Every structure is written in structure tokens, then in C-alpha cells.
A tleap script that builds the chain and sets N, CA, C and O, in Angstrom:
source leaprc.protein.ff14SB
mol = sequence {
  NPRO TYR TYR VAL ASP LEU ASN GLN ASN LEU
  PHE LEU GLN ALA SER LEU HIE SER SER ASP
  PRO ASN LEU VAL VAL PHE VAL ASP THR CYS
  VAL ALA SER PRO ASP PRO SER ASN PHE ARG
  THR LEU THR TYR GLU LEU ILE ARG SER GLY
  CYS VAL LYS ASP PRO THR TYR SER SER TYR
  TYR SER PRO TYR SER ASN VAL ALA ARG PHE
  ALA PHE ASN ALA PHE SER PHE VAL ASN ARG
  TYR PRO SER VAL TYR LEU GLN CYS GLU LEU
  VAL VAL CYS ARG TYR GLU ASP TYR SER SER
  ARG CYS TYR GLN GLY CYS VAL SER ARG PHE
  LYS ARG ASN ALA GLY CSER
}
set mol.1.N position { 87.599 26.170 116.559 }
set mol.1.CA position { 86.376 26.678 115.908 }
set mol.1.C position { 86.442 28.187 115.716 }
set mol.1.O position { 87.129 28.907 116.440 }
set mol.2.N position { 85.711 28.625 114.724 }
set mol.2.CA position { 85.606 30.037 114.419 }
set mol.2.C position { 84.131 30.389 114.503 }
set mol.2.O position { 83.316 29.806 113.788 }
set mol.3.N position { 83.776 31.331 115.362 }
set mol.3.CA position { 82.376 31.650 115.604 }
set mol.3.C position { 81.968 32.889 114.819 }
set mol.3.O position { 82.638 33.920 114.862 }
set mol.4.N position { 80.853 32.765 114.101 }
set mol.4.CA position { 80.301 33.886 113.338 }
set mol.4.C position { 78.791 33.879 113.489 }
set mol.4.O position { 78.196 32.854 113.822 }
set mol.5.N position { 78.181 35.015 113.246 }
set mol.5.CA position { 76.729 35.110 113.254 }
set mol.5.C position { 76.192 34.710 111.885 }
set mol.5.O position { 76.896 34.794 110.879 }
set mol.6.N position { 74.940 34.276 111.862 }
set mol.6.CA position { 74.310 33.932 110.592 }
set mol.6.C position { 74.330 35.138 109.661 }
set mol.6.O position { 74.140 36.274 110.094 }
set mol.7.N position { 74.561 34.880 108.394 }
set mol.7.CA position { 74.624 35.878 107.325 }
set mol.7.C position { 75.810 36.826 107.430 }
set mol.7.O position { 75.921 37.761 106.637 }
set mol.8.N position { 76.688 36.605 108.385 }
set mol.8.CA position { 77.908 37.414 108.456 }
set mol.8.C position { 78.854 36.946 107.356 }
set mol.8.O position { 78.937 35.752 107.069 }
set mol.9.N position { 79.568 37.892 106.741 }
set mol.9.CA position { 80.542 37.516 105.718 }
set mol.9.C position { 81.711 36.807 106.373 }
set mol.9.O position { 82.268 37.275 107.366 }
set mol.10.N position { 82.066 35.685 105.806 }
set mol.10.CA position { 83.194 34.890 106.285 }
set mol.10.C position { 84.269 34.940 105.207 }
set mol.10.O position { 84.051 34.472 104.089 }
set mol.11.N position { 85.424 35.502 105.534 }
set mol.11.CA position { 86.513 35.658 104.575 }
set mol.11.C position { 87.562 34.584 104.826 }
set mol.11.O position { 87.961 34.349 105.967 }
set mol.12.N position { 88.008 33.934 103.752 }
set mol.12.CA position { 89.011 32.885 103.865 }
set mol.12.C position { 90.156 33.146 102.906 }
set mol.12.O position { 90.008 33.822 101.888 }
set mol.13.N position { 91.300 32.590 103.264 }
set mol.13.CA position { 92.478 32.703 102.421 }
set mol.13.C position { 93.241 31.398 102.499 }
set mol.13.O position { 93.458 30.856 103.583 }
set mol.14.N position { 93.644 30.901 101.353 }
set mol.14.CA position { 94.470 29.690 101.290 }
set mol.14.C position { 95.808 30.091 100.690 }
set mol.14.O position { 95.866 30.755 99.655 }
set mol.15.N position { 96.881 29.679 101.354 }
set mol.15.CA position { 98.222 30.039 100.901 }
set mol.15.C position { 99.039 28.795 100.618 }
set mol.15.O position { 99.004 27.826 101.377 }
set mol.16.N position { 99.768 28.832 99.528 }
set mol.16.CA position { 100.699 27.763 99.191 }
set mol.16.C position { 102.085 28.188 99.650 }
set mol.16.O position { 102.589 29.232 99.236 }
set mol.17.N position { 102.697 27.382 100.502 }
set mol.17.CA position { 104.041 27.680 100.993 }
set mol.17.C position { 105.035 26.825 100.212 }
set mol.17.O position { 105.173 25.626 100.454 }
set mol.18.N position { 105.712 27.460 99.282 }
set mol.18.CA position { 106.654 26.771 98.408 }
set mol.18.C position { 107.780 27.721 98.045 }
set mol.18.O position { 107.596 28.937 98.002 }
set mol.19.N position { 108.935 27.159 97.786 }
set mol.19.CA position { 110.063 27.988 97.358 }
set mol.19.C position { 109.977 28.314 95.867 }
set mol.19.O position { 110.747 29.132 95.363 }
set mol.20.N position { 109.036 27.673 95.160 }
set mol.20.CA position { 108.866 27.923 93.727 }
set mol.20.C position { 107.923 29.118 93.535 }
set mol.20.O position { 106.737 29.003 93.846 }
set mol.21.N position { 108.407 30.253 93.036 }
set mol.21.CA position { 107.548 31.426 92.871 }
set mol.21.C position { 106.627 31.354 91.651 }
set mol.21.O position { 105.786 32.232 91.459 }
set mol.22.N position { 106.777 30.322 90.832 }
set mol.22.CA position { 105.997 30.211 89.599 }
set mol.22.C position { 104.805 29.274 89.732 }
set mol.22.O position { 104.460 28.560 88.790 }
set mol.23.N position { 104.176 29.279 90.902 }
set mol.23.CA position { 102.997 28.451 91.130 }
set mol.23.C position { 101.800 29.340 91.423 }
set mol.23.O position { 101.936 30.422 91.994 }
set mol.24.N position { 100.629 28.870 91.025 }
set mol.24.CA position { 99.381 29.598 91.259 }
set mol.24.C position { 98.393 28.644 91.930 }
set mol.24.O position { 98.409 27.440 91.677 }
set mol.25.N position { 97.529 29.200 92.795 }
set mol.25.CA position { 96.536 28.411 93.523 }
set mol.25.C position { 95.153 28.759 92.999 }
set mol.25.O position { 94.847 29.928 92.762 }
set mol.26.N position { 94.318 27.740 92.818 }
set mol.26.CA position { 92.961 27.914 92.307 }
set mol.26.C position { 91.991 27.157 93.207 }
set mol.26.O position { 92.208 25.981 93.497 }
set mol.27.N position { 90.921 27.821 93.651 }
set mol.27.CA position { 89.888 27.161 94.459 }
set mol.27.C position { 88.956 26.434 93.496 }
set mol.27.O position { 88.218 27.064 92.739 }
set mol.28.N position { 88.997 25.113 93.530 }
set mol.28.CA position { 88.183 24.303 92.622 }
set mol.28.C position { 86.826 23.981 93.235 }
set mol.28.O position { 85.795 24.196 92.597 }
set mol.29.N position { 86.811 23.465 94.468 }
set mol.29.CA position { 85.576 23.002 95.094 }
set mol.29.C position { 85.600 23.283 96.588 }
set mol.29.O position { 86.611 23.055 97.252 }
set mol.30.N position { 84.487 23.778 97.116 }
set mol.30.CA position { 84.297 23.924 98.563 }
set mol.30.C position { 82.909 23.435 98.911 }
set mol.30.O position { 81.911 23.896 98.357 }
set mol.31.N position { 82.861 22.498 99.832 }
set mol.31.CA position { 81.608 21.876 100.254 }
set mol.31.C position { 81.497 22.001 101.770 }
set mol.31.O position { 82.478 21.808 102.488 }
set mol.32.N position { 80.309 22.322 102.248 }
set mol.32.CA position { 80.062 22.421 103.683 }
set mol.32.C position { 79.225 21.230 104.137 }
set mol.32.O position { 78.433 20.677 103.374 }
set mol.33.N position { 79.422 20.849 105.402 }
set mol.33.CA position { 78.688 19.728 105.981 }
set mol.33.C position { 78.548 19.952 107.482 }
set mol.33.O position { 79.411 20.580 108.095 }
set mol.34.N position { 77.469 19.446 108.083 }
set mol.34.CA position { 77.357 19.511 109.550 }
set mol.34.C position { 78.170 18.410 110.235 }
set mol.34.O position { 78.329 18.422 111.456 }
set mol.35.N position { 78.679 17.465 109.455 }
set mol.35.CA position { 79.443 16.330 109.987 }
set mol.35.C position { 80.881 16.408 109.461 }
set mol.35.O position { 81.096 16.302 108.253 }
set mol.36.N position { 81.871 16.592 110.349 }
set mol.36.CA position { 83.246 16.751 109.874 }
set mol.36.C position { 83.839 15.506 109.227 }
set mol.36.O position { 84.882 15.592 108.579 }
set mol.37.N position { 83.202 14.357 109.389 }
set mol.37.CA position { 83.728 13.124 108.801 }
set mol.37.C position { 82.901 12.637 107.611 }
set mol.37.O position { 83.174 11.564 107.071 }
set mol.38.N position { 81.890 13.411 107.192 }
set mol.38.CA position { 81.045 12.987 106.081 }
set mol.38.C position { 80.709 14.192 105.208 }
set mol.38.O position { 79.887 15.031 105.575 }
set mol.39.N position { 81.352 14.262 104.059 }
set mol.39.CA position { 81.087 15.341 103.117 }
set mol.39.C position { 80.370 14.819 101.874 }
set mol.39.O position { 80.548 15.348 100.776 }
set mol.40.N position { 79.554 13.770 102.056 }
set mol.40.CA position { 78.823 13.181 100.932 }
set mol.40.C position { 77.310 13.140 101.159 }
set mol.40.O position { 76.546 13.264 100.201 }
set mol.41.N position { 76.866 12.970 102.396 }
set mol.41.CA position { 75.439 12.764 102.657 }
set mol.41.C position { 74.660 14.076 102.704 }
set mol.41.O position { 73.917 14.392 101.774 }
set mol.42.N position { 74.826 14.831 103.774 }
set mol.42.CA position { 74.143 16.114 103.918 }
set mol.42.C position { 75.171 17.215 103.689 }
set mol.42.O position { 75.968 17.521 104.576 }
set mol.43.N position { 75.151 17.811 102.494 }
set mol.43.CA position { 76.170 18.798 102.147 }
set mol.43.C position { 75.540 20.017 101.488 }
set mol.43.O position { 74.387 20.002 101.057 }
set mol.44.N position { 76.332 21.053 101.430 }
set mol.44.CA position { 75.940 22.267 100.720 }
set mol.44.C position { 77.160 22.728 99.925 }
set mol.44.O position { 78.234 22.930 100.491 }
set mol.45.N position { 76.995 22.891 98.639 }
set mol.45.CA position { 78.101 23.285 97.766 }
set mol.45.C position { 78.196 24.804 97.663 }
set mol.45.O position { 77.214 25.488 97.374 }
set mol.46.N position { 79.392 25.309 97.904 }
set mol.46.CA position { 79.665 26.729 97.692 }
set mol.46.C position { 80.222 26.954 96.294 }
set mol.46.O position { 79.835 27.897 95.603 }
set mol.47.N position { 81.134 26.077 95.888 }
set mol.47.CA position { 81.737 26.118 94.555 }
set mol.47.C position { 82.096 24.683 94.188 }
set mol.47.O position { 82.608 23.935 95.022 }
set mol.48.N position { 81.830 24.299 92.944 }
set mol.48.CA position { 82.114 22.935 92.478 }
set mol.48.C position { 82.732 23.022 91.101 }
set mol.48.O position { 82.147 23.609 90.191 }
set mol.49.N position { 83.911 22.441 90.937 }
set mol.49.CA position { 84.632 22.451 89.652 }
set mol.49.C position { 84.806 23.867 89.115 }
set mol.49.O position { 84.723 24.103 87.910 }
set mol.50.N position { 85.047 24.807 90.031 }
set mol.50.CA position { 85.246 26.190 89.637 }
set mol.50.C position { 83.964 26.950 89.360 }
set mol.50.O position { 84.011 28.142 89.054 }
set mol.51.N position { 82.810 26.282 89.461 }
set mol.51.CA position { 81.512 26.916 89.202 }
set mol.51.C position { 80.872 27.318 90.528 }
set mol.51.O position { 80.667 26.477 91.402 }
set mol.52.N position { 80.561 28.585 90.673 }
set mol.52.CA position { 79.959 29.091 91.901 }
set mol.52.C position { 78.546 28.553 92.043 }
set mol.52.O position { 77.733 28.684 91.128 }
set mol.53.N position { 78.246 27.941 93.201 }
set mol.53.CA position { 76.927 27.359 93.465 }
set mol.53.C position { 76.134 28.183 94.469 }
set mol.53.O position { 74.904 28.125 94.484 }
set mol.54.N position { 76.824 28.948 95.305 }
set mol.54.CA position { 76.156 29.759 96.324 }
set mol.54.C position { 76.203 31.220 95.895 }
set mol.54.O position { 77.278 31.725 95.569 }
set mol.55.N position { 75.057 31.916 95.888 }
set mol.55.CA position { 75.042 33.302 95.404 }
set mol.55.C position { 75.841 34.275 96.271 }
set mol.55.O position { 76.148 35.381 95.827 }
set mol.56.N position { 76.180 33.881 97.499 }
set mol.56.CA position { 76.964 34.781 98.360 }
set mol.56.C position { 78.459 34.542 98.229 }
set mol.56.O position { 79.253 35.280 98.813 }
set mol.57.N position { 78.861 33.519 97.471 }
set mol.57.CA position { 80.279 33.209 97.296 }
set mol.57.C position { 80.928 34.246 96.380 }
set mol.57.O position { 80.385 34.592 95.330 }
set mol.58.N position { 82.089 34.732 96.792 }
set mol.58.CA position { 82.851 35.675 95.968 }
set mol.58.C position { 84.328 35.340 96.077 }
set mol.58.O position { 84.829 35.014 97.153 }
set mol.59.N position { 85.014 35.425 94.950 }
set mol.59.CA position { 86.469 35.308 95.006 }
set mol.59.C position { 87.027 36.723 94.996 }
set mol.59.O position { 86.427 37.635 94.426 }
set mol.60.N position { 88.177 36.897 95.630 }
set mol.60.CA position { 88.782 38.208 95.767 }
set mol.60.C position { 90.170 38.224 95.164 }
set mol.60.O position { 90.881 37.220 95.154 }
set mol.61.N position { 90.531 39.375 94.667 }
set mol.61.CA position { 91.854 39.557 94.088 }
set mol.61.C position { 92.927 39.354 95.157 }
set mol.61.O position { 92.774 39.778 96.303 }
set mol.62.N position { 94.000 38.705 94.760 }
set mol.62.CA position { 95.170 38.582 95.613 }
set mol.62.C position { 96.379 39.059 94.808 }
set mol.62.O position { 96.520 38.689 93.643 }
set mol.63.N position { 97.248 39.868 95.402 }
set mol.63.CA position { 98.439 40.305 94.674 }
set mol.63.C position { 99.473 39.191 94.516 }
set mol.63.O position { 100.475 39.358 93.820 }
set mol.64.N position { 99.225 38.065 95.160 }
set mol.64.CA position { 100.167 36.945 95.116 }
set mol.64.C position { 99.510 35.751 94.438 }
set mol.64.O position { 98.382 35.390 94.775 }
set mol.65.N position { 100.200 35.140 93.490 }
set mol.65.CA position { 99.626 34.005 92.765 }
set mol.65.C position { 99.506 32.764 93.644 }
set mol.65.O position { 98.730 31.862 93.330 }
set mol.66.N position { 100.261 32.706 94.739 }
set mol.66.CA position { 100.208 31.534 95.610 }
set mol.66.C position { 99.198 31.692 96.740 }
set mol.66.O position { 99.212 30.921 97.699 }
set mol.67.N position { 98.315 32.699 96.629 }
set mol.67.CA position { 97.279 32.941 97.635 }
set mol.67.C position { 95.929 33.039 96.935 }
set mol.67.O position { 95.775 33.781 95.965 }
set mol.68.N position { 94.945 32.281 97.439 }
set mol.68.CA position { 93.574 32.358 96.939 }
set mol.68.C position { 92.706 32.948 98.043 }
set mol.68.O position { 92.787 32.514 99.192 }
set mol.69.N position { 91.883 33.926 97.711 }
set mol.69.CA position { 91.013 34.580 98.684 }
set mol.69.C position { 89.570 34.472 98.225 }
set mol.69.O position { 89.256 34.680 97.053 }
set mol.70.N position { 88.686 34.140 99.182 }
set mol.70.CA position { 87.270 34.050 98.861 }
set mol.70.C position { 86.444 34.281 100.115 }
set mol.70.O position { 86.969 34.288 101.229 }
set mol.71.N position { 85.134 34.472 99.918 }
set mol.71.CA position { 84.233 34.747 101.036 }
set mol.71.C position { 82.848 34.220 100.711 }
set mol.71.O position { 82.508 33.992 99.550 }
set mol.72.N position { 82.052 34.030 101.759 }
set mol.72.CA position { 80.644 33.673 101.607 }
set mol.72.C position { 79.930 34.045 102.899 }
set mol.72.O position { 80.567 34.289 103.923 }
set mol.73.N position { 78.596 34.087 102.842 }
set mol.73.CA position { 77.807 34.385 104.030 }
set mol.73.C position { 77.669 33.134 104.882 }
set mol.73.O position { 77.400 32.047 104.372 }
set mol.74.N position { 77.855 33.302 106.188 }
set mol.74.CA position { 77.706 32.184 107.119 }
set mol.74.C position { 76.264 31.699 107.130 }
set mol.74.O position { 75.330 32.497 107.051 }
set mol.75.N position { 76.093 30.399 107.228 }
set mol.75.CA position { 74.762 29.788 107.221 }
set mol.75.C position { 74.767 28.600 108.177 }
set mol.75.O position { 75.812 28.228 108.711 }
set mol.76.N position { 73.600 28.010 108.389 }
set mol.76.CA position { 73.516 26.826 109.246 }
set mol.76.C position { 72.697 25.752 108.546 }
set mol.76.O position { 71.887 26.045 107.667 }
set mol.77.N position { 72.918 24.507 108.948 }
set mol.77.CA position { 72.122 23.380 108.478 }
set mol.77.C position { 70.988 23.185 109.474 }
set mol.77.O position { 71.140 22.437 110.440 }
set mol.78.N position { 69.875 23.833 109.259 }
set mol.78.CA position { 68.729 23.822 110.182 }
set mol.78.C position { 69.198 23.881 111.642 }
set mol.78.O position { 70.401 23.948 111.895 }
set mol.79.N position { 68.312 23.857 112.559 }
set mol.79.CA position { 68.679 24.073 113.961 }
set mol.79.C position { 69.278 22.859 114.642 }
set mol.79.O position { 69.781 22.979 115.759 }
set mol.80.N position { 69.245 21.708 114.019 }
set mol.80.CA position { 69.754 20.496 114.666 }
set mol.80.C position { 71.272 20.451 114.714 }
set mol.80.O position { 71.833 19.698 115.510 }
set mol.81.N position { 71.941 21.221 113.900 }
set mol.81.CA position { 73.393 21.133 113.804 }
set mol.81.C position { 74.032 22.451 114.252 }
set mol.81.O position { 73.835 23.479 113.603 }
set mol.82.N position { 74.781 22.437 115.332 }
set mol.82.CA position { 75.354 23.686 115.839 }
set mol.82.C position { 76.586 24.169 115.066 }
set mol.82.O position { 76.979 25.328 115.196 }
set mol.83.N position { 77.195 23.294 114.266 }
set mol.83.CA position { 78.420 23.652 113.561 }
set mol.83.C position { 78.321 23.330 112.083 }
set mol.83.O position { 77.560 22.458 111.665 }
set mol.84.N position { 79.111 24.055 111.302 }
set mol.84.CA position { 79.249 23.794 109.875 }
set mol.84.C position { 80.735 23.615 109.605 }
set mol.84.O position { 81.555 24.430 110.026 }
set mol.85.N position { 81.073 22.544 108.901 }
set mol.85.CA position { 82.468 22.250 108.561 }
set mol.85.C position { 82.659 22.460 107.070 }
set mol.85.O position { 81.767 22.180 106.270 }
set mol.86.N position { 83.821 22.952 106.711 }
set mol.86.CA position { 84.115 23.279 105.327 }
set mol.86.C position { 85.274 22.436 104.824 }
set mol.86.O position { 86.298 22.313 105.496 }
set mol.87.N position { 85.111 21.858 103.643 }
set mol.87.CA position { 86.172 21.097 103.005 }
set mol.87.C position { 86.369 21.673 101.606 }
set mol.87.O position { 85.437 21.712 100.802 }
set mol.88.N position { 87.588 22.117 101.327 }
set mol.88.CA position { 87.880 22.730 100.023 }
set mol.88.C position { 88.974 21.962 99.310 }
set mol.88.O position { 89.905 21.448 99.930 }
set mol.89.N position { 88.844 21.896 98.004 }
set mol.89.CA position { 89.870 21.306 97.146 }
set mol.89.C position { 90.470 22.429 96.321 }
set mol.89.O position { 89.769 23.163 95.624 }
set mol.90.N position { 91.785 22.542 96.418 }
set mol.90.CA position { 92.504 23.568 95.675 }
set mol.90.C position { 93.432 22.903 94.673 }
set mol.90.O position { 93.895 21.781 94.881 }
set mol.91.N position { 93.693 23.604 93.598 }
set mol.91.CA position { 94.566 23.088 92.550 }
set mol.91.C position { 95.793 24.005 92.476 }
set mol.91.O position { 95.680 25.227 92.571 }
set mol.92.N position { 96.945 23.397 92.307 }
set mol.92.CA position { 98.193 24.146 92.150 }
set mol.92.C position { 98.702 23.919 90.732 }
set mol.92.O position { 98.816 22.784 90.270 }
set mol.93.N position { 99.004 25.016 90.052 }
set mol.93.CA position { 99.457 24.935 88.658 }
set mol.93.C position { 100.669 25.839 88.464 }
set mol.93.O position { 101.015 26.655 89.318 }
set mol.94.N position { 101.292 25.661 87.316 }
set mol.94.CA position { 102.387 26.549 86.904 }
set mol.94.C position { 101.794 27.906 86.518 }
set mol.94.O position { 100.759 27.977 85.855 }
set mol.95.N position { 102.454 28.962 86.936 }
set mol.95.CA position { 102.032 30.314 86.600 }
set mol.95.C position { 102.036 30.498 85.085 }
set mol.95.O position { 103.002 30.146 84.409 }
set mol.96.N position { 100.953 31.049 84.566 }
set mol.96.CA position { 100.757 31.332 83.145 }
set mol.96.C position { 100.740 30.093 82.250 }
set mol.96.O position { 100.995 30.191 81.050 }
set mol.97.N position { 100.437 28.918 82.835 }
set mol.97.CA position { 100.195 27.719 82.024 }
set mol.97.C position { 98.700 27.703 81.730 }
set mol.97.O position { 97.916 27.100 82.463 }
set mol.98.N position { 98.320 28.366 80.659 }
set mol.98.CA position { 96.915 28.595 80.366 }
set mol.98.C position { 96.151 27.339 79.964 }
set mol.98.O position { 94.924 27.376 79.865 }
set mol.99.N position { 96.842 26.238 79.733 }
set mol.99.CA position { 96.160 24.978 79.454 }
set mol.99.C position { 95.866 24.212 80.752 }
set mol.99.O position { 95.196 23.180 80.716 }
set mol.100.N position { 96.353 24.697 81.879 }
set mol.100.CA position { 96.169 23.992 83.153 }
set mol.100.C position { 94.781 24.242 83.735 }
set mol.100.O position { 94.070 25.151 83.305 }
set mol.101.N position { 94.412 23.441 84.699 }
set mol.101.CA position { 93.108 23.544 85.353 }
set mol.101.C position { 92.906 24.920 85.995 }
set mol.101.O position { 91.783 25.423 86.016 }
set mol.102.N position { 93.941 25.522 86.505 }
set mol.102.CA position { 93.823 26.809 87.195 }
set mol.102.C position { 93.284 27.920 86.302 }
set mol.102.O position { 92.674 28.867 86.797 }
set mol.103.N position { 93.499 27.817 85.016 }
set mol.103.CA position { 93.093 28.878 84.097 }
set mol.103.C position { 91.819 28.538 83.319 }
set mol.103.O position { 91.393 29.320 82.468 }
set mol.104.N position { 91.212 27.391 83.596 }
set mol.104.CA position { 90.002 26.994 82.874 }
set mol.104.C position { 88.737 27.585 83.476 }
set mol.104.O position { 87.718 27.680 82.792 }
set mol.105.N position { 88.783 27.985 84.746 }
set mol.105.CA position { 87.590 28.545 85.389 }
set mol.105.C position { 86.549 27.490 85.632 }
set mol.105.O position { 86.871 26.372 86.037 }
set mol.106.N position { 85.286 27.837 85.386 }
set mol.106.CA position { 84.163 26.921 85.633 }
set mol.106.C position { 84.152 25.809 84.592 }
set mol.106.O position { 84.122 26.065 83.388 }
set mol.107.N position { 84.176 24.577 85.073 }
set mol.107.CA position { 84.079 23.405 84.197 }
set mol.107.C position { 82.796 22.688 84.570 }
set mol.107.O position { 82.726 22.015 85.599 }
set mol.108.N position { 81.777 22.835 83.727 }
set mol.108.CA position { 80.471 22.293 84.085 }
set mol.108.C position { 80.379 20.776 83.932 }
set mol.108.O position { 79.547 20.134 84.575 }
set mol.109.N position { 81.213 20.215 83.101 }
set mol.109.CA position { 81.235 18.748 82.992 }
set mol.109.C position { 82.607 18.323 82.506 }
set mol.109.O position { 83.308 19.080 81.834 }
set mol.110.N position { 82.975 17.109 82.854 }
set mol.110.CA position { 84.270 16.596 82.479 }
set mol.110.C position { 84.154 15.718 81.254 }
set mol.110.O position { 83.147 15.035 81.071 }
set mol.111.N position { 85.159 15.727 80.424 }
set mol.111.CA position { 85.193 14.874 79.241 }
set mol.111.C position { 85.473 13.447 79.663 }
set mol.111.O position { 86.294 13.196 80.544 }
set mol.112.N position { 84.784 12.516 79.028 }
set mol.112.CA position { 85.016 11.100 79.314 }
set mol.112.C position { 85.597 10.417 78.100 }
set mol.112.O position { 85.388 10.852 76.968 }
set mol.113.N position { 86.312 9.366 78.336 }
set mol.113.CA position { 86.871 8.573 77.267 }
set mol.113.C position { 85.741 7.796 76.600 }
set mol.113.O position { 85.012 7.075 77.281 }
set mol.114.N position { 85.580 7.926 75.294 }
set mol.114.CA position { 84.510 7.240 74.567 }
set mol.114.C position { 84.966 5.878 74.040 }
set mol.114.O position { 84.253 5.233 73.271 }
set mol.115.N position { 86.149 5.451 74.456 }
set mol.115.CA position { 86.652 4.154 73.992 }
set mol.115.C position { 85.857 2.998 74.555 }
set mol.115.O position { 84.905 3.189 75.311 }
set mol.116.N position { 86.264 1.781 74.173 }
set mol.116.CA position { 85.529 0.585 74.604 }
set mol.116.C position { 85.546 0.556 76.085 }
set mol.116.O position { 84.989 -0.360 76.690 }
savepdb mol mol.pdb
quit
């Protein structure tokens, strides 16, 4: 566990360990929950599909394409829950592949197949 005070800035970094230098990491979704085994019932979204949902969430510059850095203010799920668990989904893409998910940024909705 990592202990922080309420409203303290919490800084995170995700690193991709690969021998391929032409990869980039993108933070797509981060969801918090008081239950480490359930990220569907009682949750709080920090970022979803690249769209920032929490006003304290910030992404930070990284000099390395294989490192994603971000931060948010620590919070709690009312007084009944002593811990908050974080689950993040990251996307790995080819560097400078501007058609990839990593370079699309916020995607507010996904396209669906209109076929039969």
C-alpha cells in the first residue's frame, strides 16, 4: 500500500520495458474502486477512453515515449472504505503511427458496425 493524505497530489508513472525503442505508451482509462476485485459497481473514473473525467487529473511530459506520467488528487470513497484501488488500461503503439489509438487522444464514443 501507498499512504497519502486526502487531496495530496499522487504522481504515477507507467513504463514499458521492451527492447523495441519505437513504441509509445498511452494512458487510456483509469478507474478507482474501494474493492480491489470489483471495478464495475462502486467506481470513480479519473480518465476514460483518453477523456479526463476528474478535474484534478493531469498528464505530464515524459522525455521517453515508453513512459507515461500522470497525477491526481488523493480522495476517498466516503468513510466506510479505508482504501482506494486503482486500475488503469494503457495502450502501446508504434511511435509516430498517427492513425493508432495512442495519437487519437480523447475518444468520446466508439464507432459501431451498422451492418445486419
